[in-house]
C-alpha positions as CSV (number, residue, x, y, z in Angstrom):
1,M,130.7,110.8,93.8
2,P,131.0,111.8,89.9
3,Q,133.9,111.8,88.3
4,I,135.5,115.9,87.3
5,Q,135.5,116.4,83.6
6,L,138.1,118.9,82.7
7,T,138.7,120.5,79.8
8,P,141.9,119.9,77.5
9,S,143.8,123.1,78.5
10,E,143.0,122.8,82.1
11,R,144.9,118.9,81.9
12,R,147.6,120.7,79.8
13,E,147.9,122.8,83.3
14,H,147.3,120.8,85.6
15,R,150.3,118.0,84.2
16,A,152.4,120.9,83.8
17,N,152.1,121.7,87.6
18,A,152.6,118.2,88.6
19,H,156.5,117.4,87.2
20,H,158.0,118.5,89.5
21,L,156.0,116.6,92.2
22,D,157.1,113.3,94.0
23,P,154.6,110.6,94.3
24,V,153.7,111.0,98.2
25,V,151.3,107.4,98.0
26,L,153.0,104.0,96.8
27,I,150.0,101.5,95.9
28,G,152.1,98.2,96.1
29,G,151.6,94.7,96.0
30,D,148.4,94.5,97.8
31,G,146.9,96.6,95.8
32,L,144.1,99.3,96.0
33,T,143.1,98.6,99.7
34,P,140.7,100.8,101.3
35,A,143.7,101.7,103.5
36,V,145.9,103.0,100.2
37,K,142.3,104.5,99.3
38,K,142.2,106.7,102.3
39,E,145.3,107.9,102.1
40,I,144.8,109.2,98.1
41,D,141.6,110.8,99.8
42,A,143.7,112.4,102.5
43,A,146.1,113.6,100.2
44,L,144.1,115.0,97.6
45,N,142.1,117.2,100.8
46,A,145.5,118.1,102.1
47,H,147.2,119.3,98.2
48,G,145.2,118.9,95.9
49,L,147.0,117.2,92.8
50,I,148.9,114.9,93.5
51,K,151.1,111.6,92.0
52,V,150.7,107.9,92.6
53,R,153.0,105.2,92.0
54,V,152.0,102.0,91.4
55,F,154.3,98.8,92.0
56,N,152.5,97.3,89.2
57,D,153.9,95.4,85.8
58,D,150.5,95.0,83.9
59,R,149.6,98.1,82.5
60,A,145.5,97.0,82.1
61,A,145.6,96.5,85.7
62,R,147.2,100.0,86.6
63,E,144.6,101.9,84.3
64,Q,141.7,99.7,85.6
65,M,143.1,101.1,89.5
66,Y,143.4,104.5,87.5
67,Q,139.3,104.4,87.1
68,Q,138.0,103.3,90.1
69,I,140.1,106.0,92.5
70,T,139.0,108.5,90.0
71,A,135.0,107.5,90.1
72,D,135.4,106.7,93.5
73,L,136.7,109.8,95.0
74,G,135.6,112.0,92.9
75,A,139.1,113.3,90.9
76,A,139.8,114.2,88.0
77,P,142.4,111.5,85.7
78,I,145.6,114.0,84.3
79,Q,147.9,112.1,83.7
80,H,148.8,108.1,83.4
81,I,152.4,107.8,82.5
82,G,154.4,104.6,83.2
83,K,154.0,103.7,87.0
84,L,152.5,107.0,88.0
85,L,148.7,108.1,87.8
86,V,148.5,111.8,88.6
87,L,145.4,113.1,89.7
88,W,143.4,116.5,90.5
89,R,140.7,117.5,92.6
90,P,139.8,121.0,93.9
91,Q,140.9,121.3,97.9
92,P,137.8,122.0,100.5
93,E,137.6,125.2,102.4
94,K,139.5,124.8,105.8
95,V,137.5,126.1,108.3
96,R,138.6,129.1,110.4
97,T,137.1,129.6,113.8
98,L,138.0,133.2,115.2
99,D,139.7,132.7,118.8
100,E,139.0,135.7,120.5
101,D,141.5,135.4,123.0
102,R,144.5,134.9,120.4
103,M,146.9,137.7,120.7
104,P,148.9,139.5,118.0
105,G,151.8,137.1,116.3
106,P,156.0,138.1,116.6
107,R,156.3,140.7,113.6
108,D,160.3,140.9,112.4
109,V,161.5,144.4,112.3
110,K,164.2,146.2,110.4
111,V,165.7,148.9,112.7
112,L,168.5,151.4,111.1
113,K,170.6,153.1,113.9
114,F,173.0,155.9,112.9
115,S,176.3,156.2,113.7
116,K,177.3,159.4,116.5
117,R,179.5,160.3,113.6
118,G,177.7,161.3,110.1
119,G,180.0,159.6,107.6
120,Q,178.9,155.7,108.3
121,R,177.0,154.0,107.2
122,P,173.3,152.9,109.1
123,E,173.4,149.7,111.1
124,I,170.7,147.6,109.7
125,K,169.0,145.2,112.8
126,Q,166.6,143.2,112.0
127,L,164.3,142.8,115.4
128,R,161.6,140.5,116.4
129,V,158.6,141.7,118.3
130,L,156.2,139.9,119.5
131,G,152.7,140.3,120.3
132,N,153.3,141.6,124.2
133,Q,155.7,143.4,122.9
134,R,156.3,147.8,120.9
135,L,159.3,149.4,119.5
136,T,160.2,152.3,121.1
137,S,161.7,155.2,118.9
138,G,164.8,154.7,120.3
139,G,164.9,151.0,118.6
140,Q,164.4,149.2,121.5
141,I,161.6,146.4,122.5
142,K,159.9,146.9,125.5
143,R,157.0,145.1,127.2
144,A,153.8,146.7,126.3
145,K,151.7,148.1,128.6
146,P,148.3,147.1,130.0
147,K,145.7,150.3,128.5
148,Q,144.7,152.3,132.0
149,K,141.1,152.3,132.2
150,S,139.7,155.6,133.9
151,V,138.5,155.7,138.5
152,K,134.9,154.9,137.3
153,K,134.9,151.9,135.0
154,R,137.6,150.0,137.3
155,Q,134.8,151.2,139.9
156,A,132.2,149.7,137.9
157,D,133.5,145.9,137.0
């Protein structure tokens, strides 16, 4: 895969975004194994911007690993500071399948209950309404009734 080229301003922005991140992949004494490359690839797909910690004292070996990772995985080198490597690769678009049988999900609703006496504040209740439920005008949750079909449509089915 070809290495991604970034402008200095893009690299600066990614470096700022990576500042608060923790390393998600650790490279141990065995070095850059295929399993480690696979984990880095999975982390880049999941997060896009990652930090990798290398437990190696040789700076030249770390720099060589950094270049090899970016070349093999098609990632952009953002920063190599100490034993931390910062890599970025745009995240692939996630394919979502439309589920025809899927019902609407739960939603949180705030309901105001007014007091019978006018001088008190209304009570605010937070309710969760599920997909097969409905909220009445009085603030009660009821199960949604199935839509009624006409007699002719029922006979046609």
